C-alpha positions in Angstrom: -125.0 -62.7 -63.8 -125.7 -65.0 -60.9 -126.3 -64.2 -57.3 -122.9 -65.3 -56.2 -121.2 -63.1 -58.7 -123.1 -60.0 -57.5 -122.2 -60.8 -53.9 -118.6 -61.2 -54.6 -118.5 -57.8 -56.5 -120.2 -56.1 -53.5 -117.7 -57.5 -51.0 -114.7 -56.4 -53.3 -116.2 -52.9 -53.5 -116.5 -52.6 -49.7 -112.9 -53.8 -49.2 -111.5 -51.3 -51.7 -113.5 -48.5 -50.0 -112.1 -49.4 -46.6 -108.5 -49.6 -47.9 -108.9 -46.2 -49.6 -110.1 -44.6 -46.3 -107.2 -46.1 -44.3 -104.7 -44.7 -46.8 -106.1 -41.3 -46.5 -106.0 -41.4 -42.6 -102.2 -42.5 -42.5 -99.7 -39.5 -42.0 -97.6 -38.3 -44.9 -94.2 -39.9 -45.2 -95.2 -43.1 -43.5 -95.2 -46.1 -45.7 -98.3 -48.3 -45.6 -98.1 -51.3 -43.6 -97.9 -54.4 -45.7 -98.7 -57.6 -43.9 -96.5 -60.5 -44.8 -96.2 -63.9 -43.5 -94.2 -64.1 -40.3 -92.0 -66.8 -41.6 -91.0 -64.9 -44.7 -90.2 -61.5 -42.9 -86.5 -60.8 -43.3 -84.5 -59.3 -40.4 -84.4 -55.5 -41.0 -80.8 -54.1 -40.9 -79.9 -51.3 -38.5 -80.9 -47.9 -39.8 -78.0 -45.5 -40.3 -77.9 -42.6 -37.8 -78.9 -39.4 -39.5 -76.8 -36.2 -39.0 -79.8 -34.6 -37.3 -79.9 -37.3 -34.6 -76.2 -37.2 -33.9 -75.4 -36.0 -30.3 -73.0 -33.1 -29.7 -70.5 -35.5 -28.0 -69.9 -37.2 -31.3 -69.4 -34.0 -33.3 -66.0 -32.6 -34.2 -64.6 -29.8 -32.0 -64.9 -27.4 -34.9 -68.6 -28.2 -35.2 -69.2 -27.9 -31.5 -67.5 -24.6 -31.0 -67.2 -21.9 -33.6 -64.1 -19.8 -33.9 -63.9 -16.7 -31.6 -66.2 -18.2 -29.0 -65.4 -17.6 -25.2 -64.2 -21.2 -24.6 -61.5 -20.7 -27.2 -60.3 -17.5 -25.4 -60.4 -19.3 -22.0 -58.3 -22.1 -23.5 -55.7 -19.7 -24.8 -55.6 -17.9 -21.4 -55.1 -21.2 -19.6 -52.2 -22.0 -21.9 -50.7 -18.6 -21.3 -51.0 -19.0 -17.5 -49.0 -22.3 -17.7 -46.1 -20.3 -19.1 -46.2 -17.6 -16.4 -43.6 -17.6 -13.5 -45.3 -18.9 -10.4 -42.1 -18.7 -8.1 -42.7 -15.5 -6.2 -39.7 -16.0 -3.9 -37.1 -13.1 -3.9 -34.7 -15.2 -6.0 -37.4 -16.4 -8.4 -38.6 -12.8 -8.9 -35.1 -11.6 -9.5 -34.4 -14.3 -12.1 -37.7 -13.5 -13.9 -37.2 -9.7 -13.8 -36.2 -7.5 -16.8 -32.4 -7.0 -17.4 -32.7 -3.3 -16.3 -34.5 -4.3 -13.1 -31.8 -6.9 -12.5 -29.1 -4.3 -12.9 -30.8 -2.0 -10.4 -31.1 -4.9 -7.9 -27.5 -5.9 -8.3 -26.4 -2.3 -7.8 -28.5 -1.9 -4.6 -27.2 -5.2 -3.3 -23.6 -4.0 -3.9 -24.4 -0.7 -2.1 -25.8 -2.6 0.9 -22.6 -4.6 1.0 -20.5 -1.4 0.9 -22.6 0.0 3.7 -21.9 -2.9 6.0 -18.2 -3.0 5.1 -17.8 0.6 6.0 -19.7 0.1 9.2 -17.4 -2.7 10.3 -14.1 -1.0 9.2 -15.1 2.5 10.5 -16.4 1.2 13.8 -13.0 -0.5 14.5 -11.2 2.7 13.4 -13.2 5.0 15.6 -12.9 2.8 18.6 -9.1 2.5 18.2 -8.7 6.2 17.6 -10.7 7.1 20.7 -8.7 4.7 22.9 -5.4 6.2 21.6 -6.3 9.8 22.0 -7.8 9.2 25.4 -4.5 7.7 26.6 -2.7 10.7 25.1 -5.0 13.1 26.9 -4.3 11.3 30.2 -0.6 11.4 29.6 -0.7 15.1 28.7 -2.8 15.9 31.8 -0.3 14.0 34.1 2.8 15.8 32.6 4.1 19.0 34.2 6.2 20.1 31.2 6.2 19.5 27.4 9.2 17.3 27.7 7.5 15.0 30.2 4.6 14.6 27.9 6.9 13.9 24.9 8.7 11.2 26.9 5.3 9.6 28.0 4.1 9.5 24.3 7.5 8.7 22.7 6.6 5.1 21.8 2.9 5.7 21.1 1.3 6.7 17.8 -1.8 8.5 16.8 -2.8 12.2 16.8 -1.9 12.7 20.4 1.8 12.0 19.9 1.7 14.1 16.7 0.4 17.1 18.7 3.1 16.8 21.3 5.9 16.5 18.8 4.6 19.4 16.7 4.5 21.7 19.8 8.0 20.5 20.8 9.4 21.2 17.3 7.9 24.7 17.2 9.3 25.4 20.7 12.8 24.3 19.6 12.6 26.4 16.4 11.6 29.5 18.4 14.0 29.0 21.3 16.6 31.5 20.0 14.0 34.4 19.8 12.4 33.8 23.2 15.2 35.8 25.0 14.3 38.9 23.0 10.5 38.7 22.4 7.5 37.6 24.4 6.1 34.1 24.1 2.8 35.2 22.5 4.1 34.5 19.0 5.2 31.0 20.0 1.7 30.3 21.5 0.1 31.4 18.2 2.3 29.3 16.1 1.8 26.2 18.3 -2.0 26.7 18.2 -1.9 27.0 14.5 0.0 23.8 14.0 -2.2 21.9 16.5 -5.4 23.1 14.7 -4.0 21.7 11.4 -3.2 18.4 13.0 -6.7 18.2 14.5 -8.3 19.0 11.1 -6.2 16.3 9.4 -7.1 13.7 12.0 -10.8 14.6 11.8 -10.8 14.3 8.0 -9.0 11.0 8.2 -11.6 9.7 10.7 -14.5 11.0 8.5 -13.2 9.2 5.4 -15.9 6.8 4.1 -18.9 8.4 5.7 -19.7 10.5 2.6 -20.3 7.2 0.8 -22.9 6.3 3.4 -24.6 9.7 2.9 -24.7 9.1 -0.8 -26.1 5.6 -0.5 -28.7 6.8 2.0 -29.9 9.6 -0.2 -29.9 8.0 -3.6 -30.8 4.3 -3.0 -34.5 4.9 -2.6 -34.7 6.7 -5.9 -32.6 4.1 -7.6 -35.1 1.4 -6.3 -38.0 3.6 -7.5 -36.5 3.7 -11.0 -36.4 -0.1 -11.0 -40.0 -0.2 -9.8 -41.2 2.2 -12.5 -39.4 0.3 -15.2 -40.8 -3.1 -14.0 -44.4 -1.8 -13.7 -44.0 -0.4 -17.3 -43.0 -3.8 -18.5 -45.8 -5.4 -16.6 -48.4 -3.2 -18.2 -46.9 -4.0 -21.6 -47.2 -7.7 -20.9 -50.9 -7.1 -19.8 -51.7 -5.4 -23.1 -50.0 -8.1 -25.1 -51.9 -10.9 -23.2 -55.1 -8.9 -23.5 -56.2 -10.0 -20.0 -56.4 -8.5 -16.5 -56.2 -11.8 -14.7 -54.3 -11.5 -11.4 -52.1 -14.4 -12.3 -50.8 -12.4 -15.3 -50.5 -9.0 -13.4 -49.1 -10.2 -10.0 -45.6 -11.5 -11.0 -44.5 -8.3 -12.9 -45.8 -6.0 -10.1 -44.1 -8.1 -7.5 -40.8 -8.0 -9.4 -41.0 -4.2 -9.7 -41.8 -3.7 -6.0 -38.8 -5.9 -5.1 -36.5 -3.2 -6.5 -38.1 -0.6 -4.1 -37.7 -3.0 -1.2 -34.1 -3.5 -2.0 -33.6 0.3 -2.2 -35.0 0.8 1.2 -32.9 -2.1 2.6 -29.8 -0.3 1.3 -30.8 3.2 2.3 -32.2 2.8 5.8 -29.0 1.2 7.4 -26.8 3.7 5.5 -28.7 6.7 7.0 -28.7 5.2 10.6 -25.0 4.2 10.4 -24.1 7.7 9.0 -25.8 9.4 12.0 -24.1 7.1 14.5 -20.7 7.8 12.9 -21.4 11.6 12.9 -21.9 11.6 16.6 -18.9 9.3 17.3 -16.6 11.5 15.1 -17.9 14.6 16.9 -16.9 13.0 20.2 -13.5 12.1 18.7 -12.9 15.7 17.7 -13.8 16.9 21.2 -11.1 14.6 22.6 -8.6 16.0 20.1 -9.5 19.5 21.2 -8.9 18.5 24.8 -5.5 17.2 23.9 -4.6 20.4 22.1 -5.7 22.5 25.0 -3.6 20.5 27.3 -0.5 20.9 25.1 -1.1 24.7 24.9 -1.2 24.8 28.7 2.2 22.9 28.8 3.8 25.4 26.3 2.5 28.4 28.3 3.8 26.9 31.5 7.3 26.3 30.0 7.4 29.9 28.8 6.6 31.1 32.3 9.3 28.9 33.9 12.0 30.3 31.6 12.2 33.4 33.8 12.2 31.4 37.0 15.4 30.2 38.8 16.8 26.9 37.7 15.9 25.1 41.0 12.2 25.7 40.9 12.3 24.8 37.2 14.0 21.5 37.8 11.5 20.8 40.6 8.7 21.4 38.2 10.2 18.9 35.7 
């Protein structure tokens, strides 16, 4: 072999040894770099994105959030809150309340209407009754005999005129026996008839106040029943929603408390008005008693003047 052949074999051996060392130093999985002419290098296409390199924003919602995670619960709670009533005005709470609570509220509103109707009607009745009986008491006090009082109250109505007529009728019925017996029996009979007229007038004036007493004593408990029922339904809704969020709890509690508020609105005026009427009717009865006492004095005076000469009797009339 010639010198040139040996040199070429040595150079080839060195090159192969260098290439072998380079291949061993290159990391696993990396293809060896192959040099190619620049003009012949083709344009490499875009490498497809591997699933491992995909960002969470491009993943499907099911891949981003597993079932039963907190975000899913928050989404359902948000959807539930959108369906809750947000109108917490009295009318809005009434419309959103349970049918039982609505019935309680309607009943309490009707009771309040009855209370104010009785107040208006009974106030006018008591005022008119006091004016009539006061005029009758003045007429009876100004009269000297029972006949004068009867003439003064002939065209007027009311309990005062009834008292005078009853005493006059009893005196007429007992006139035949007065010449033979004393007048004590007549006085007793007149007092008995007057007391019955007083009692009837008092009962008539007290009519309607018992309704006020009933409303004042029962309305708070009726409102409390509506509150208990509403709170019970609110707790049932909380258990079904499986949340204690204030937006879920507040509407039901507010609707329930509205029933109690309406119960108090119906009860407080009823109690106050009942007490005012009780005092007014007591004053009315006192005026009736004054009228009866005046009529009894006139009857006693007429009995005394029966034994007096006609001239003084006529002067007394």
